[in-house]
C-alpha positions as CSV (number, residue, x, y, z in Angstrom):
1,M,0.0,0.0,0.0
2,G,3.0,2.2,0.3
3,A,3.1,2.8,-3.4
4,A,-0.5,3.9,-3.5
5,I,0.1,6.4,-0.6
6,E,3.1,7.9,-2.4
7,I,1.0,8.3,-5.5
8,L,-1.9,9.8,-3.5
9,D,0.6,12.3,-2.0
10,R,1.5,13.4,-5.5
11,L,-2.1,13.6,-6.8
12,V,-3.3,15.6,-3.8
13,A,-0.5,18.1,-4.5
14,F,-2.2,19.0,-7.8
15,D,-4.8,21.7,-7.2
16,T,-7.4,20.3,-9.5
17,T,-10.3,22.4,-8.2
18,S,-12.9,22.3,-11.0
19,A,-12.4,25.9,-11.9
20,R,-8.7,25.1,-12.7
21,S,-6.9,23.0,-15.3
22,N,-6.1,19.4,-14.6
23,L,-3.5,19.1,-17.3
24,E,-0.5,19.0,-14.9
25,L,-2.0,16.0,-13.2
26,I,-2.9,14.3,-16.5
27,D,0.7,14.9,-17.8
28,W,2.1,13.4,-14.6
29,V,-0.2,10.3,-14.9
30,A,0.7,9.8,-18.6
31,D,4.4,10.0,-17.8
32,Y,4.0,7.6,-14.9
33,L,2.2,5.0,-17.0
34,A,4.6,5.4,-19.9
35,G,7.4,4.4,-17.5
36,Y,5.8,1.0,-17.4
37,G,5.2,0.8,-21.1
38,I,1.5,1.7,-20.8
39,A,0.3,4.1,-23.5
40,A,-2.5,6.6,-22.9
41,T,-4.9,8.6,-25.0
42,R,-6.6,11.8,-24.2
43,S,-10.0,13.4,-24.9
44,S,-11.6,16.6,-23.7
45,A,-14.8,18.5,-23.4
46,R,-13.2,21.9,-22.4
47,E,-10.1,23.9,-23.2
48,G,-7.5,23.4,-20.5
49,K,-8.9,20.1,-19.4
50,A,-8.3,16.5,-20.4
51,N,-9.5,12.9,-19.8
52,L,-7.0,10.1,-19.9
53,F,-7.7,6.5,-21.1
54,A,-5.2,3.7,-20.9
55,T,-5.4,-0.1,-21.5
56,I,-3.3,-2.7,-19.7
57,G,-3.5,-6.2,-21.3
58,P,-4.6,-7.6,-24.6
59,A,-5.8,-5.2,-27.2
60,G,-8.9,-6.0,-29.1
61,R,-10.8,-7.5,-26.2
62,G,-13.5,-6.0,-23.9
63,G,-12.1,-5.6,-20.4
64,I,-13.0,-3.7,-17.3
65,I,-13.0,0.1,-16.9
66,L,-11.7,1.5,-13.6
67,S,-13.1,5.0,-13.6
68,G,-12.3,8.0,-11.5
69,H,-12.4,11.8,-11.7
70,T,-9.5,14.2,-11.2
71,D,-11.4,17.4,-10.2
72,V,-12.1,18.3,-6.6
73,V,-14.5,20.8,-5.0
74,P,-13.1,24.2,-3.7
75,V,-11.7,24.7,-0.2
76,A,-12.4,28.4,-0.1
77,G,-14.3,29.4,3.1
78,Q,-13.6,26.1,4.8
79,E,-11.6,25.8,8.0
80,W,-8.9,23.2,7.4
81,H,-6.5,22.1,10.1
82,S,-3.9,21.2,7.6
83,A,-2.9,22.4,4.1
84,P,-5.7,21.0,1.9
85,F,-3.3,20.3,-1.1
86,R,-0.7,18.5,1.0
87,L,-1.3,14.9,2.2
88,T,-1.1,15.0,6.0
89,E,-1.4,11.9,8.2
90,H,-2.9,12.0,11.7
91,D,-4.0,8.9,13.6
92,G,-4.2,6.7,10.5
93,R,-6.2,9.3,8.6
94,L,-4.7,10.7,5.4
95,H,-6.1,14.3,5.1
96,G,-6.2,16.3,1.9
97,R,-8.7,17.6,-0.6
98,G,-9.8,14.7,-2.9
99,T,-8.4,11.9,-0.7
100,A,-11.8,10.3,-0.5
101,D,-13.5,11.9,-3.5
102,M,-11.7,10.4,-5.4
103,K,-8.0,10.5,-5.7
104,G,-7.6,7.6,-3.3
105,F,-9.2,5.3,-5.8
106,I,-7.1,6.7,-8.6
107,A,-4.0,6.2,-6.6
108,L,-4.9,2.6,-6.0
109,A,-5.6,2.0,-9.6
110,L,-2.3,3.6,-10.6
111,A,-0.4,1.5,-8.1
112,L,-2.0,-1.6,-9.6
113,A,-0.9,-0.6,-13.1
114,P,2.7,-1.8,-13.0
115,L,1.6,-5.1,-11.4
116,A,-1.0,-5.6,-14.1
117,A,1.6,-4.7,-16.8
118,G,3.8,-7.5,-15.5
119,R,1.0,-10.1,-15.7
120,A,-0.2,-12.0,-18.8
121,L,-3.8,-10.7,-18.5
122,K,-6.5,-12.5,-20.3
123,V,-9.0,-9.7,-19.6
124,P,-7.7,-6.1,-20.1
125,L,-8.0,-3.4,-17.5
126,H,-8.8,0.1,-18.6
127,L,-8.0,3.2,-16.6
128,A,-10.5,6.0,-17.3
129,I,-9.6,9.3,-15.6
130,T,-11.9,12.2,-16.3
131,H,-12.3,16.0,-15.8
132,D,-15.2,18.1,-14.4
133,E,-17.2,15.4,-12.7
134,E,-18.0,17.7,-9.8
135,T,-19.6,20.4,-12.1
136,G,-21.9,18.0,-13.8
137,C,-20.0,15.0,-15.2
138,L,-18.9,17.2,-18.1
139,G,-15.8,15.3,-19.1
140,A,-16.9,11.7,-19.2
141,P,-19.1,11.9,-22.3
142,A,-16.0,12.8,-24.4
143,L,-14.1,9.9,-23.0
144,I,-17.1,7.5,-23.5
145,A,-17.5,8.7,-27.1
146,A,-13.9,7.8,-27.8
147,L,-14.1,4.3,-26.5
148,P,-13.5,1.5,-29.0
149,A,-16.4,-0.3,-30.7
150,G,-17.0,-3.9,-31.5
151,I,-15.2,-6.7,-29.6
152,A,-12.7,-4.2,-28.1
153,R,-15.5,-2.2,-26.4
154,P,-15.2,-2.5,-22.6
155,L,-17.5,-5.0,-21.0
156,M,-18.3,-3.1,-17.8
157,A,-17.2,-0.2,-15.6
158,I,-16.4,0.1,-11.9
159,V,-16.7,3.8,-10.8
160,G,-14.6,4.1,-7.7
161,E,-16.5,6.8,-5.8
162,P,-16.4,6.5,-2.0
163,T,-19.0,3.9,-1.0
164,S,-17.0,2.3,1.9
165,M,-16.6,-0.6,-0.6
166,Q,-20.3,-1.3,-0.7
167,V,-21.6,-2.2,-4.2
168,A,-24.1,0.5,-5.4
169,N,-26.2,-0.6,-8.3
170,R,-28.4,2.5,-8.4
171,Q,-28.0,6.2,-8.1
172,K,-30.2,9.3,-8.5
173,G,-30.1,11.3,-11.6
174,C,-28.9,14.9,-11.3
175,S,-30.1,17.9,-13.4
176,F,-29.3,21.6,-13.0
177,F,-31.4,24.3,-14.7
178,R,-31.1,28.0,-15.1
179,T,-34.4,29.9,-15.5
180,S,-34.4,33.5,-16.8
181,V,-37.4,35.8,-16.7
182,T,-37.6,39.1,-18.6
183,G,-40.4,41.6,-17.8
184,R,-40.8,45.3,-18.1
185,E,-39.4,47.9,-15.8
186,G,-41.3,50.9,-14.5
187,H,-41.9,53.0,-11.4
188,S,-42.7,50.9,-8.3
189,S,-45.6,53.2,-7.5
190,A,-47.6,51.7,-10.4
191,P,-46.5,48.0,-10.4
192,E,-49.5,46.9,-12.5
193,R,-48.1,48.9,-15.5
194,G,-45.0,46.8,-15.6
195,V,-44.1,43.1,-15.5
196,N,-42.2,42.2,-12.4
197,A,-39.7,39.5,-13.2
198,I,-39.0,38.7,-9.6
199,S,-42.7,38.1,-8.9
200,A,-42.9,35.9,-12.0
201,A,-39.9,34.0,-10.8
202,A,-41.5,33.5,-7.4
203,E,-44.5,31.9,-9.0
204,I,-42.2,29.4,-10.8
205,I,-40.3,28.7,-7.7
206,A,-43.6,28.1,-5.9
207,E,-44.5,25.6,-8.6
208,I,-41.1,23.9,-8.1
209,G,-42.1,23.6,-4.4
210,R,-45.3,22.0,-5.3
211,L,-43.6,19.4,-7.5
212,A,-41.1,18.8,-4.7
213,A,-44.0,18.2,-2.2
214,E,-45.6,15.7,-4.7
215,A,-42.3,13.9,-5.0
216,R,-42.0,13.6,-1.2
217,G,-45.5,12.0,-1.3
218,R,-44.1,9.3,-3.7
219,A,-41.3,8.4,-1.3
220,R,-39.9,4.9,-1.5
221,P,-38.6,3.9,1.9
222,D,-37.4,0.6,0.5
223,S,-35.3,2.3,-2.3
224,G,-32.1,2.7,-0.2
225,F,-31.9,6.4,-1.2
226,D,-31.5,9.2,1.4
227,P,-33.9,10.9,1.2
228,P,-36.0,8.1,-0.4
229,H,-37.6,10.4,-3.0
230,T,-36.9,12.8,-5.9
231,T,-35.8,16.2,-4.7
232,L,-36.2,19.7,-6.3
233,S,-34.5,22.8,-4.8
234,V,-33.6,26.3,-5.8
235,G,-29.9,27.2,-5.2
236,T,-29.3,30.7,-6.4
237,I,-31.4,33.8,-7.4
238,A,-30.6,37.3,-8.7
239,G,-32.8,40.0,-10.0
240,G,-33.8,43.7,-9.9
241,T,-31.8,46.9,-9.8
242,A,-33.4,49.0,-7.1
243,V,-36.2,48.8,-4.6
244,N,-38.3,51.5,-6.3
245,I,-38.0,50.0,-9.9
246,I,-40.2,47.2,-11.1
247,A,-37.7,44.3,-11.7
248,R,-37.1,43.8,-15.4
249,E,-34.9,40.7,-15.0
250,C,-34.6,37.8,-12.7
251,S,-32.8,34.5,-13.0
252,F,-32.4,31.5,-10.6
253,E,-30.8,28.1,-10.7
254,W,-32.4,25.0,-9.5
255,D,-31.6,21.4,-8.9
256,L,-33.5,18.1,-9.6
257,R,-32.2,14.8,-8.3
258,N,-34.5,12.0,-9.4
259,I,-34.8,8.5,-8.2
260,P,-34.8,6.0,-11.1
261,D,-38.6,5.6,-10.8
262,D,-39.2,9.3,-11.7
263,D,-38.6,10.8,-15.1
264,A,-36.6,14.1,-14.8
265,A,-37.7,15.2,-18.3
266,A,-41.4,14.6,-17.4
267,L,-41.0,16.7,-14.2
268,K,-39.4,19.6,-16.1
269,A,-42.1,19.3,-18.8
270,R,-44.8,19.9,-16.1
271,L,-43.1,23.0,-15.1
272,D,-42.8,24.1,-18.7
273,R,-46.5,23.6,-19.2
274,F,-47.3,25.8,-16.2
275,V,-45.1,28.5,-17.7
276,S,-46.4,28.3,-21.2
277,T,-50.1,27.8,-20.5
278,D,-50.6,29.8,-17.4
279,L,-47.9,32.2,-16.3
280,L,-46.5,33.5,-19.6
281,P,-49.8,34.4,-21.1
282,R,-50.6,36.5,-18.1
283,L,-47.3,38.3,-18.4
284,R,-47.7,38.9,-22.1
285,A,-51.2,40.3,-21.7
286,V,-49.4,43.3,-20.0
287,Y,-46.2,43.2,-22.0
288,P,-46.1,41.1,-25.2
289,Q,-42.2,40.9,-25.2
290,A,-42.1,39.2,-21.8
291,S,-40.1,36.0,-21.8
292,I,-39.3,33.0,-19.7
293,D,-36.5,30.6,-20.7
294,T,-35.1,27.6,-18.9
295,E,-31.7,26.2,-19.9
296,T,-30.6,22.7,-19.0
297,V,-27.1,23.2,-17.6
298,V,-26.4,19.6,-16.5
299,A,-28.3,16.4,-17.1
300,V,-26.7,13.3,-15.5
301,P,-28.8,10.1,-15.9
302,P,-29.5,7.9,-13.0
303,L,-27.9,4.5,-12.6
304,L,-30.7,1.9,-12.9
305,P,-30.7,-1.5,-11.3
306,A,-30.0,-4.0,-14.1
307,P,-31.0,-7.7,-13.5
308,G,-28.1,-9.9,-14.5
309,S,-25.6,-7.0,-14.6
310,P,-22.1,-8.5,-15.1
311,A,-20.7,-5.4,-13.4
312,E,-22.8,-6.0,-10.3
313,A,-22.0,-9.7,-10.3
314,L,-18.3,-9.1,-10.6
315,A,-18.2,-6.5,-7.8
316,R,-20.2,-8.7,-5.5
317,R,-17.8,-11.5,-6.2
318,L,-14.8,-9.3,-5.5
319,T,-16.3,-7.8,-2.3
320,G,-18.1,-10.9,-1.0
321,A,-21.2,-8.7,-0.7
322,N,-24.6,-10.4,-0.5
323,T,-26.5,-7.1,-1.0
324,T,-26.3,-3.9,-2.9
325,T,-26.9,-0.3,-1.9
326,A,-28.0,3.0,-3.5
327,V,-26.2,6.3,-3.6
328,S,-28.0,9.7,-3.7
329,F,-25.0,11.6,-5.1
330,A,-24.3,11.8,-8.8
331,T,-21.6,9.7,-10.5
332,E,-20.5,8.9,-14.0
333,A,-21.9,5.4,-13.7
334,G,-25.3,6.3,-15.3
335,L,-23.4,7.7,-18.3
336,Y,-21.6,4.4,-18.9
337,Q,-24.9,2.5,-18.5
338,Q,-26.5,4.9,-21.0
339,A,-23.8,4.1,-23.5
340,G,-24.5,0.4,-23.1
341,I,-21.7,-0.4,-20.7
342,P,-22.9,-2.1,-17.5
343,A,-21.7,-0.1,-14.5
344,I,-21.6,-0.1,-10.7
345,V,-20.3,2.3,-8.0
346,C,-17.8,0.9,-5.5
347,G,-14.8,2.5,-4.0
348,P,-12.8,3.2,-0.8
349,G,-13.6,6.0,1.7
350,S,-16.8,7.6,2.9
351,I,-18.9,10.1,1.1
352,E,-19.6,11.5,4.6
353,V,-16.2,13.3,4.6
354,A,-16.2,14.4,1.0
355,H,-16.5,18.1,0.2
356,K,-15.9,18.9,3.8
357,P,-12.8,20.5,5.5
358,D,-10.2,18.0,6.6
359,E,-11.4,15.4,4.1
360,Y,-9.6,12.2,4.6
361,I,-9.3,8.5,3.8
362,T,-7.9,6.0,6.3
363,R,-5.1,3.5,5.8
364,A,-7.7,0.8,6.5
365,E,-10.0,2.1,3.8
366,L,-7.2,2.2,1.3
367,A,-6.2,-1.3,2.3
368,A,-9.8,-2.5,1.6
369,G,-9.7,-0.8,-1.8
370,Q,-6.4,-2.4,-2.6
371,A,-7.6,-5.9,-1.6
372,F,-10.6,-5.4,-4.0
373,L,-8.3,-4.4,-6.9
374,D,-5.8,-7.2,-6.1
375,R,-8.7,-9.7,-6.4
376,L,-9.7,-8.0,-9.7
377,L,-6.2,-8.4,-11.0
378,D,-6.2,-12.1,-10.2
379,W,-9.6,-12.5,-11.9
380,A,-8.4,-10.7,-15.0
381,T,-5.2,-12.9,-15.1
382,A,-7.3,-16.0,-14.8
383,G,-9.6,-14.9,-17.6
384,G,-12.7,-14.3,-15.5
């Protein structure tokens, strides 16, 4: 495990906060792999960012993807007791931004790479390292689009998000929207002569609240999700210029996280119908140029339970788990599944410490992740 910790120390030192480039980290990983004769290719969805994909083992066969993201959430405004971008150990806890989410898993996969390169693998292992997962899984689609087709297409994907090594075969979908309202300004002493964009936005937000209440009423306590229902919430809002001016513009951003039983597109369509058939006609009766536009900023599909999934069967075999679990946070697993590649979420560390100050992964958690990958390596060497 010493090699993995050395690699984790190096990975944490790269400040790959989502707003920054991850190219230095990707360059380092590519050089590291090249030192063991492992070639890597790149793809990208944004300038200054890159995904990396590398195959260890026989070319032209399916294989298993080990998937992790390089970006981390910001540390600004958080009270850390150690430098967030320097690995610091205290009582068996390895502190640093991204240790749990999810550079710990990437470090383990990279430590496995030279061992795998020295084996005569019958099933190839693929390393898939992506950018901009934290801002909406923006990088993974470019990597997935570049995957080989035919018999060389990967058979399944293991997304190593922190699940305490539990096998998650379902996750909520995640969608972010930005709604912009344009009305007509005027003097606040005669509000009926204008169209108040803030007031219109408030009506839409109230409708979002009604949809959220309905979703709570459809709660599935047996689903394994926390909370066990679809959620809708408003995260930001801005509008108006002065207290005595009818607000001409207002925009807000909102979040929809749907359980697999709920259709995110159908929920958004209900809100769109309220706007198009009720609210907007009332605004345009006063000001014909009034407008309401909702932009889909992020749309991450849920991970659906799949009977007979080879990814689930393999993960349960490697962990010895008799049961599966659900995760409420977004991952790239649903994107792999959407592309026809069975996927599960299983990785070391706890989501409970992710995104928080003093984020950490323990030596014991890394050891559990290493044992999982060691068993995977033996499985790939034996041919499944």
